[in-house]
LUMVEX-986078 format. One record per residue: x, y, z of N, C-alpha, C, O, CB in turn. Coordinates in steps of 0.2 Angstrom, whole numbers, plus 5000, padded with zeros to 4 digits. Glycine has a CB too. Layout:
<sites>
XYZXYZXYZXYZXYZ
...
</sites>
This chain:
<sites>
491449555051491649595053492049585057491849555062491349625054
492949625057493249565065493249565070492649555071493849555066
493449575076493549605081493649685081493349735083493949565084
494449675079494749725078494449805075494549865077495149705074
493949775070493749825066493249855071493349915072493449805059
492749825074492149825079492649865085492649925084491749735082
492849845089493349895092493549945090493349995094493849875092
493849955085494350015084493550085083493450145085495149995075
493150055080492650095079491950125084491650175084492450065073
491950025090491750075095492250105102492150125108490950035098
492950105099493350175106493350215102493550265105494150165110
493250225094493450285091492750335096492850385098493550285081
491950305096491550345097491450345107491150395109490850325093
491750305109491950335116492050365120491850395124492150335118
492950345114493450405116493450495113493750545115494050365114
492850485108492850545105493650545097493850575092492850605114
493850515101494550515095494350505085494250445084495250425098
494250545080494050505075494650505070495150525070493550535074
494450475066494950435060495450505058496050495058494350395051
495050575057495450625057495750655061496150705059495250645054
495650645069496050665074496750635072497150665071495650645080
496750545072497150475071497650505065498350495065496450405068
497250545060497650555053498150625058498750615060497150595043
497950665058498450755059498650725065498750685060497950855061
498950695072499050635074499750645074500250685075498850585071
499650575069500050525068500550545060501050525057499550445067
500150595058500650635052500450585043500750575038501750615055
499850555046499850495042498950505039498550525043500150405048
498950475032498550475028497850445030497850395033498950435023
497150475030496550465031496350395030496050355033496150495028
496850415022496350345018497050275021497050215020496250365004
497450285024497850235029497350225034497050165034498750275034
497050275039496650225043496150225044495850205050496850225048
495750245039495250185036495250145036494750105038495150165032
495750125033495850065028496150015034496049955034496650085020
496350035040496249995046495549995048495249945046496750015052
495050045053494550055053494049975049493649945053494650115050
494149975042493849945039493949865036493549835033493849975035
494449855039494649785038495249775030495249715027493849725038
495549825027495649845019496349825021496849815017495449925016
496449845028497049815030497349805036497249845041497549845026
497749735036497549725043498449725049498749685053496949615043
498549795046499249805051499549865048499649875043499849745050
499749905055500049975049500649985057500349985063499150065045
501450015057501750035059501650065066501950055071501950055056
501250115065500750145069500050115074499550135074500450185064
500450035078499850035078499750035085499150045087499549975073
500250035089500550065096499950125098499450115102501350105095
500250185095499950255094499350255093498950275098500150285089
499050235088498150215087497850175093497250195094498050165081
498150125097497950085101497950125109497650125114498350005099
498750185108498350225116498150265113498150275119498750255123
497850315109497550375106496850355108496350385110497650395099
496750275106496050255108495850225115495250215116495850205103
496250215120496350175126496150105123495550095122495950205132
496450075122496449985120497349975121497849995118495949965110
497149935128497949895130498149885126497849845122497949835134
498849885123499049855118499249795115499449775109499249885118
499249765121499149685120498749655114498749625109498749645126
497949715120497549685117497449705110497049675106496949695121
497849755107497849805099498149745096497849725091498449885098
498749705099499149645094498849585095499249535092499849635095
498149575100497949515100497649505094497649465089497649485106
497249565095496649565088496949565081496549535077496049625087
497449595079497849615073498049545072497949525066498349665074
498349505076498549445075497849385071497749355066498849415083
497349395076496749345073496649385067496449335063495849335078
496649455063496649465057497149425054496949425048496649535055
497649395054497949365049498649405051499149355051497549375040
498949465054499449475054499949515061499649575064499349485049
500649485063500649525069501149545066501549525062500749495076
500849605071501249685070501849695069502049735065501249715075
502249655075502749655078503249615074503849635073502749645084
503049565071503549525065503249535057503549505053503449425067
502749585055502649595048502549515046502849485041503249635045
502249495050502349415045501549395047501249395052503049335047
501249385039500749335039500549275041500849225039500549335035
500049275045499849225047499149165044498649175047499849245051
499249125040498649095040498149055044498249005047498749085036
497349085042497049045046497148985048497148945044496649035045
497348965054497248885056496748825053496848765052497048895064
496148865050495748825046496248785041496348735039495048865043
496748855038496948835029497548795030497748755026497248915024
497948805038498648785035498548695035499048655034499348805042
497848655035498048585035497948565029498348515027497548545038
497448605023497348585018497548635010497348625005496848575019
497948685012498148715007498948735007499248735012497848775007
499248745001499848774998500248775005500748745006499748874994
499948815008500548865015500548815019501048825021500348955020
500348755021500348745023501048685020501548675024499748765023
501048645014501348605009502248645010502748615011500848615001
502048735010502948765010502948775018503348825018503148855005
502748765024502948795031502448765035501948795037503048875032
502548705037502248645042502448665048502748725048502548565041
502348645052502448655059502748595061502648535059501848675064
503248625065503848625069503748505069504248465068503848705079
503048505070503148405074502748405068502148385069502748365083
503048415062502748385057503248385051503648425050502148425056
503248325048503748305041503648355037503148395037503548225037
504148365031503948415026503648365020503848315019504648465023
503048405017502848355013503048335007503648365006502548365011
502948285003503448264997503548314994503348374995503348214992
504048284987504248344984503648384981503448444980504748334980
503448314979503148304972502548344976502348374971503048234968
502048364982501648394982502048454984501848494979501148364986
502248474986502448554985502448574976502148624975503348564989
502748534972502848584962502248584963502148624959503248554953
501648564965500948544962500648624965500148664965500448464966
501348634969500748704972500948754967501448794969500748744982
500548764959500948794955500348864956499748864957501148764948
501048914956500549014958500449024965500049074966499549034954
500549004969500749004974501149024978501648994979500748974975
501149104981501549114983501749114990501249114994501549134980
502149114993502249125002502149185002502349234999502949115005
501749175009501449235013501749265017502249235021500949215016
501649315017502249375021502449435021502649475026502549365020
502649435011503049505010502549555012502049525013503249505001
502449615013502249665015502649735008503249755008502549655023
502449755005502649835005502449895005501849895004502749845001
502649955006502449985007502250045005502650065001502649985010
501650085006501250115005501550195003501150235006500850095009
502050225000502350295000501850364997501250364995503050294995
502250404997501850474996501250495000500650455001501550484987
501550565003501050615006500450635002500550664997501450665008
500050625004499450664999499550744998499650765004498550655001
499550794995499350864996498950894992498850954991499750904994
498650844990497950864987497650904979497550854975497650894991
497650934978497650984972497150954965497050894963498450994969
496950994961497150964953497250914951496850864950497650984950
497850924950498550874947498750804953499250774953499450944946
498150814960498350734964499250734966499550684967498250654957
499350784966500150774970500150754976499750764980500550834971
500750724976501050664981501650724984501750774980501350574977
502050724990502550734994503050634994502950584997502050765001
503650644991503750594992504450594998505050564997503850574986
504250615004504750605009505450545013505950535016504550605011
504850525010505450445011504950415019505150365023506750475014
504250465019503850415026503450335025503450325019503050465028
503350295028502950245024502150245026501850195029503150175026
502050285024501050305027500650215027500150205030500450365017
500850165025500250115027500950055026501550065026499350105021
500549995025501149925022500349905019499749925020501849855030
500549885017499949825011500049745009500649755008499849855003
500049705008500149635006500449624999499949614994499449605006
500949624997501249644991500949554983500949494982502449654995
500749594981500149544976501049504973501649534974499349594967
500749444971501049384968501849434964502449414965500349344961
501449494958501949494952502649524955503149524953501649544944
502349564961502949584962503549544969503949584971502849664963
503549494971503549454977504449454976504949474980503049364977
504549444970505549454968505749514965506249524963505849394962
505149574966505549644964505949694971505749734975504949704960
506449674969506849724972506549804974506849844971507349714967
506149834978506049924981505049934978504649984976506850014975
504949864978504349874973504149934982504449954987503649774970
503249954977503049984983502250004982502149954978503550064985
501650044983501450044984501050134985501450164989501650004986
500450174982500250224982499350214983498950164982500550254976
499350274987498350264989498550314982498950354979497750324999
497650284980497550344975497050414977496450414979497150304969
497550474976496950524981496750584975497150614971497450574989
496050594976495750654969495450604964495450534964496550714965
495350654960494850644955495450644948495250614944494150704954
496050664946496350694942496650604937497050614932496850744945
496550564938496450524934495950484934496050424934497050494934
495150514934494650464936494350464929494250524927494050484941
494350424925493750354928494150284927493850224927492850344923
495150314926495450244926495750224932496050164933495850234921
495650304938495850264946495250324950494950384948496950284950
495250274955494450314958494950334967495550314968493350234959
494650364971495250394976495050344982494450334984495250494978
495550324985495450264989495750214986495850184992494950244990
495950174981496350124978496950134978497350184979496250124973
497150074976497950064979498150024971497949974968498050014988
498750084969499050064966499950024967500350044971498850114962
499949954963500449944967501249944959501249894955500349854971
501849984959502450014957502949954956503249944961502650054962
502949934950503849904948504349974948504150024944503949844937
504949984952505250024951505850004947506350034947505350054956
505849954944506549914941506249934934506549974931506849814942
505549924931505549904922505149984920504850024923504949814920
505449984913505350054910504750064907504450024902505950054905
504650104909503650104905503750124899504250154897503050174908
503250104894502750094886502550164887502450204892501950014886
502450184881501850234880501150184881500950134879501950284871
500750244886500050224887500150194894499650184898499650164880
500750184896500650154904500450214907500450274905501350114908
500250174916500150234921500650224924500750164925499550244925
501150284927501650294929501650324938501150354939501750334923
502050314942502150374947502850384944503250344943502150364955
502750454942503350504941503350554946502850594948503350534935
504250554948504250584953504750654951505150654947504450534959
504450704955504950754951505350814956505050824961504550804945
505950844954506150864959505850934961505550974957506750854957
506050944969505950994972506251054969506851064969506150974977
505851124966506351194966506651234971507051274971505951234963
506151194978506751234984507451184987507251124990506251274992
507851204988508151164994507951144998507651175002508451174996
508251055000507851025007507151005006506950995011507751075013
506951005004505951015003506250924999506750894997505351114995
505450905000505750824996505450814990505150864988505550745001
505350764986505350754979504350744978503950704981506050674976
504250794972503350784975503350764966503750774962502650874980
502650734967502550664960501750664959501350714960502850564964
501850614956501050624952501050574948501550554945500950684947
500050544948499850464944499750504937499250544937498950394948
500150494932499850504928500250434920500650384921499950604928
499850444914499850414910500350454905500250514903499250394908
501050374904501450384900501550424892501250394888501650344901
501850474891501550494883502250504878502150514872501050584883
502850504881503450494881503950564884503850624886503550474874
504750524882504950594881504950644876505250684879505350584883
504950654873505250724868505550754869505250804872505050764865
506150764866506750814867506850814872506850764875506850884865
506850874876507250884883506450874888506250924892507850994883
506050824887505250834890505150764892505350714888504650874883
504850764898504350734898503450744897503050774900504450714902
503450714895502650684892502450664892502350614889502350654889
501650684899501150674903500550684898500450734894501150704910
500150614902499250644900498850654905498450604906498850584895
498750674908498150664914497250664908497150684903498150774922
497050644915496450614913495550644913495050634910496450554917
495750704920495250744922495750794927496050784932494650694925
495550844923495350874916495750844911496250834913495450944915
495650824907495950774900496450854899496250914899495050734890
497250844897497550884897498350844895498450784895497450924902
498850894894499450894890499950914898499750974901499550974881
500450874901500650894904501650874902501950824902500150884909
501950934903502650924903503350954907503351014908502750924895
503750924910503950914914504850894912504950834911503550874918
505250954911506050954907506350874912506350844917506751054910
506750864907507050794907507550814916507550774921507750774898
507850864914508450864920508150864928508450844933508850934918
507250894927506750904933506550844936506350844942506250934931
506650764933506450714935506850684936507350694934506150684933
506450624943507050574947507150504946507550464947506950574955
506350514942505950454942505050444936504550484936505850434951
505150374932504650364931504550284930504750254926504450394927
504050274937504050184938503450164936503050164941504250144946
503050154930502650094931502250084936502450064941502950034930
501550104934500850054938500750004936500350004931500150074939
500949924938500549854937500049844938499749814934500749814938
499849854943499149824945498849884950499149924954499149734949
498149874949497549924958497349894957497349854953497049984960
496849914964496149884970496049904970496349954969495949874975
495349894972494849934978495249934983495549984985494049904980
495349864987495349844992496349814994496649794989494849784991
496649825000497349794998497249744999497749704998497749805000
</sites>
């Protein structure tokens, strides 16, 4: 357990400020707060507010987050010092007082991307049997970008809520989305639908893509099993999920 995780839990008990209190006050998902408390997320854009609520000096909070490998101000990943002398991260990012590694050594570091890219977690959870989200543009959290999305503009992720796609996805998992890739039949997707009322944010769902039939988008839900249809004119986007995992 990191010093950050220990401190967050300690101050929560000491101040009486719960994870639910933080979620309500900052209008972010409780899952995002829980991920920070339990070491599954190394940073959050709300770290200053969380520090203030838990009566942790901001400088101390920032230092603890840097210890875990993330500078919250720069949003850059900081590899542990012990890794720098032996890993590809050192070959790609040598200290200022060290000469660059030979080209041949860099070429050998196949499949390891430069550290540091983060992607946003979007979609405010509404809940309910269908697992509905509100896509109001607010970022719920930031998570490390998987290698397959490093060069994809607009890549994002969503925290799974509810059981509507169980057992395919469980609550608390993170799904990673490729917004520029066309979905294929059988792909799991994030669908965004136009609101019925003017001035209201789009809502969306995690479902299985069946296809387009006439002027309808056809989706499949796992739990309970049912077919879902939306008029084509109401569909904003259909983005395939390319990766998922319990921990970010």
